[in-house]
C-alpha positions in Angstrom: 13.4 -27.3 -9.1 13.6 -23.6 -8.6 12.7 -20.8 -11.0 13.4 -17.2 -11.7 10.5 -15.4 -13.3 9.7 -12.0 -14.7 6.1 -10.6 -14.7 4.9 -7.8 -16.9 2.7 -5.4 -15.0 -0.1 -3.2 -16.4 2.0 -0.1 -16.3 4.6 -1.9 -18.5 7.0 -2.4 -15.6 8.7 -5.7 -14.8 8.7 -7.6 -11.5 11.4 -10.3 -11.0 11.2 -13.1 -8.4 12.0 -16.7 -7.6 9.9 -19.6 -6.6 9.5 -23.4 -6.7 6.1 -23.1 -8.5 5.7 -20.3 -11.0 1.9 -20.8 -11.6 1.1 -20.8 -7.9 3.3 -17.7 -7.3 1.7 -15.8 -10.2 -1.7 -16.5 -8.8 -0.6 -15.2 -5.4 0.5 -12.0 -7.2 -2.8 -11.7 -8.9 -4.6 -12.1 -5.6 -2.5 -9.4 -4.0 -0.6 -11.9 -1.8 2.6 -11.7 -3.7 5.4 -9.2 -3.3 4.8 -5.7 -2.1 5.5 -4.2 -5.5 2.9 -6.3 -7.3 0.2 -5.3 -4.8 0.4 -1.8 -6.2 1.2 -2.8 -9.8 -1.4 -5.0 -11.4 0.2 -8.1 -12.9 -0.6 -9.1 -16.5 1.5 -12.2 -17.3 4.7 -14.1 -16.8 7.0 -13.1 -19.7 10.1 -15.1 -18.7 11.1 -18.0 -16.5 14.3 -20.0 -16.1 14.8 -23.3 -14.3 17.6 -24.0 -11.8 18.6 -27.1 -9.8 19.0 -25.2 -6.5 17.4 -22.3 -4.7 20.9 -20.6 -4.4 21.3 -20.6 -8.2 17.8 -19.1 -8.6 18.5 -16.4 -6.0 21.8 -15.5 -7.7 20.1 -15.1 -11.1 17.2 -13.1 -9.6 19.7 -10.6 -8.1 21.5 -10.4 -11.4 18.3 -9.6 -13.4 17.1 -7.1 -10.7 20.4 -5.2 -11.2 19.8 -4.8 -15.0 18.2 -1.8 -16.6 14.8 -2.1 -18.3 16.5 -2.0 -21.7 19.0 -4.8 -20.7 16.1 -7.0 -19.4 14.2 -6.5 -22.7 17.3 -7.3 -24.8 18.9 -10.2 -22.7 15.6 -11.9 -21.9 14.2 -11.4 -25.4 11.1 -9.6 -24.0 10.6 -7.1 -26.9 7.6 -9.1 -28.3 5.9 -9.3 -24.9 5.4 -5.6 -24.2 
Protein backbone atom coordinates (compact mmCIF):
# COMPACT_ATOMS: atom_id res chain seq x y z
CA UNK A 1 0.00 0.00 0.00
CA UNK A 2 1.03 3.56 -0.73
CA UNK A 3 -0.36 6.77 0.72
CA UNK A 4 -0.63 10.44 -0.11
CA UNK A 5 -0.65 12.59 3.01
CA UNK A 6 -1.04 16.25 3.88
CA UNK A 7 0.61 17.74 6.96
CA UNK A 8 -0.42 20.96 8.66
CA UNK A 9 2.58 23.07 9.65
CA UNK A 10 2.82 25.54 12.54
CA UNK A 11 2.56 28.52 10.15
CA UNK A 12 -0.76 27.05 8.85
CA UNK A 13 0.83 25.97 5.55
CA UNK A 14 0.36 22.48 4.13
CA UNK A 15 2.95 19.94 3.04
CA UNK A 16 1.93 17.12 0.69
CA UNK A 17 3.92 13.92 0.21
CA UNK A 18 3.68 10.20 -0.46
CA UNK A 19 4.96 7.18 1.45
CA UNK A 20 4.34 3.54 2.25
CA UNK A 21 4.19 4.31 6.00
CA UNK A 22 2.53 7.56 7.09
CA UNK A 23 3.40 7.31 10.80
CA UNK A 24 7.08 6.63 10.11
CA UNK A 25 7.28 9.42 7.53
CA UNK A 26 5.56 11.91 9.87
CA UNK A 27 8.09 11.06 12.59
CA UNK A 28 10.89 11.71 10.10
CA UNK A 29 9.39 15.14 9.39
CA UNK A 30 9.17 15.86 13.12
CA UNK A 31 12.85 14.93 13.54
CA UNK A 32 13.92 17.19 10.68
CA UNK A 33 14.73 14.25 8.41
CA UNK A 34 11.74 14.63 6.12
CA UNK A 35 11.39 16.95 3.14
CA UNK A 36 13.38 20.16 2.87
CA UNK A 37 10.20 22.21 3.32
CA UNK A 38 9.32 20.63 6.67
CA UNK A 39 12.81 21.24 8.03
CA UNK A 40 12.01 24.95 8.02
CA UNK A 41 8.27 24.67 8.76
CA UNK A 42 7.50 22.89 12.03
CA UNK A 43 4.99 20.10 11.46
CA UNK A 44 1.89 19.83 13.64
CA UNK A 45 -0.20 16.89 12.44
CA UNK A 46 -1.30 14.78 9.50
CA UNK A 47 -4.63 16.22 8.38
CA UNK A 48 -5.30 14.00 5.35
CA UNK A 49 -4.23 10.64 3.99
CA UNK A 50 -5.46 8.51 1.12
CA UNK A 51 -4.50 4.92 0.30
CA UNK A 52 -3.47 3.61 -3.13
CA UNK A 53 -2.58 0.20 -4.49
CA UNK A 54 0.52 1.38 -6.37
CA UNK A 55 3.27 3.94 -5.92
CA UNK A 56 2.45 5.34 -9.34
CA UNK A 57 -1.14 6.10 -8.31
CA UNK A 58 0.06 7.81 -5.11
CA UNK A 59 2.59 9.92 -7.01
CA UNK A 60 -0.06 10.99 -9.50
CA UNK A 61 -2.39 12.10 -6.69
CA UNK A 62 0.45 13.88 -4.86
CA UNK A 63 1.24 15.94 -7.96
CA UNK A 64 -2.45 16.72 -8.42
CA UNK A 65 -2.84 17.99 -4.85
CA UNK A 66 0.41 19.97 -5.01
CA UNK A 67 -1.01 21.82 -8.02
CA UNK A 68 -4.08 22.97 -6.10
CA UNK A 69 -4.43 26.34 -4.39
CA UNK A 70 -4.65 26.43 -0.60
CA UNK A 71 -8.39 27.13 -0.86
CA UNK A 72 -8.94 24.14 -3.15
CA UNK A 73 -7.00 21.86 -0.76
CA UNK A 74 -9.15 23.01 2.15
CA UNK A 75 -12.37 22.51 0.17
CA UNK A 76 -11.61 19.27 -1.71
CA UNK A 77 -9.84 17.49 1.16
CA UNK A 78 -12.35 18.80 3.73
CA UNK A 79 -9.62 20.39 5.87
CA UNK A 80 -11.58 23.37 7.18
CA UNK A 81 -12.00 21.81 10.64
CA UNK A 82 -8.28 21.08 10.96
CA UNK A 83 -6.84 24.59 10.69
